[in-house]
C-alpha positions as CSV (number, residue, x, y, z in Angstrom):
1,M,-11.9,15.0,-30.0
2,L,-14.8,15.9,-28.0
3,F,-17.2,13.1,-26.4
4,S,-20.9,14.5,-26.1
5,W,-22.6,13.1,-23.2
6,G,-26.2,15.0,-22.8
7,K,-25.9,18.5,-23.0
8,V,-21.9,18.4,-21.4
9,T,-19.0,18.2,-23.9
10,F,-15.7,16.4,-22.2
11,P,-12.3,16.4,-24.0
12,L,-12.1,12.7,-24.4
13,L,-8.1,12.5,-23.5
14,Q,-8.7,14.6,-20.8
15,S,-11.5,12.3,-19.4
16,I,-9.7,9.5,-19.8
17,N,-6.7,10.8,-18.3
18,A,-8.5,12.2,-14.9
19,S,-10.1,8.3,-14.7
20,C,-6.7,6.8,-14.7
21,N,-5.3,9.4,-12.1
22,Y,-8.3,8.6,-9.9
23,K,-7.7,4.9,-10.3
24,N,-4.2,5.4,-9.6
25,K,-4.9,7.7,-6.1
26,A,-7.4,4.8,-5.2
27,C,-4.6,1.9,-5.8
28,N,-2.1,4.3,-3.9
29,Y,-4.7,4.8,-0.9
30,K,-5.1,0.5,-0.8
31,N,-1.3,0.4,-0.8
32,E,-0.7,2.5,1.8
33,A,-3.8,1.2,3.8
34,F,-2.4,-2.5,3.2
35,I,1.5,-1.1,4.4
36,Y,0.2,0.2,7.7
37,I,-1.5,-3.1,8.4
38,I,1.5,-5.0,7.8
39,K,3.7,-2.6,10.0
40,S,1.1,-2.7,12.7
41,C,1.0,-6.9,12.4
42,N,5.0,-6.5,12.5
43,Y,4.8,-4.4,15.5
44,S,2.5,-6.8,17.4
45,L,4.5,-9.9,16.6
46,L,8.0,-8.0,18.0
47,Y,6.0,-6.7,21.1
48,S,4.9,-10.3,21.8
49,L,8.5,-11.8,20.9
50,N,10.1,-9.6,23.5
51,K,7.8,-10.7,26.3
52,F,9.4,-14.4,26.1
53,P,13.0,-15.1,27.1
54,S,14.7,-17.0,23.8
55,Y,17.5,-19.0,23.3
56,A,19.2,-20.7,20.4
57,K,19.5,-24.5,20.4
58,E,21.8,-26.1,17.7
59,V,20.0,-28.8,15.7
60,C,20.8,-30.9,12.8
61,I,18.1,-31.0,10.0
62,G,19.1,-33.0,6.7
63,G,22.8,-33.3,7.4
64,E,23.0,-29.6,8.3
65,R,23.7,-27.9,11.3
66,T,21.4,-24.8,12.1
67,F,19.9,-23.3,15.2
68,L,16.6,-23.2,16.2
69,Y,15.4,-20.6,18.3
70,V,13.0,-21.9,21.3
71,L,10.6,-19.2,23.2
72,E,10.0,-19.9,26.9
73,G,6.8,-18.7,28.3
74,K,5.7,-17.7,31.5
75,D,3.4,-20.5,31.7
76,K,5.4,-23.5,30.7
77,E,4.5,-26.8,31.9
78,V,7.5,-28.7,33.6
């Protein structure tokens, strides 16, 4: 089936496939951009956590024992 638009004639199925391929590539680009942002945020978080010494303190929450990780910074007030 051919789709006529002005003087140019397009096969309808091919134009739909081309449009879908374009949309898929655009979505892939957006996904890759968000993955890059998430990885950079994780790197930033890990980098900032390495600046502070941490230790685990055992606490009881709701009758269950768990560990609470406490960060000590250089600017901690006594």
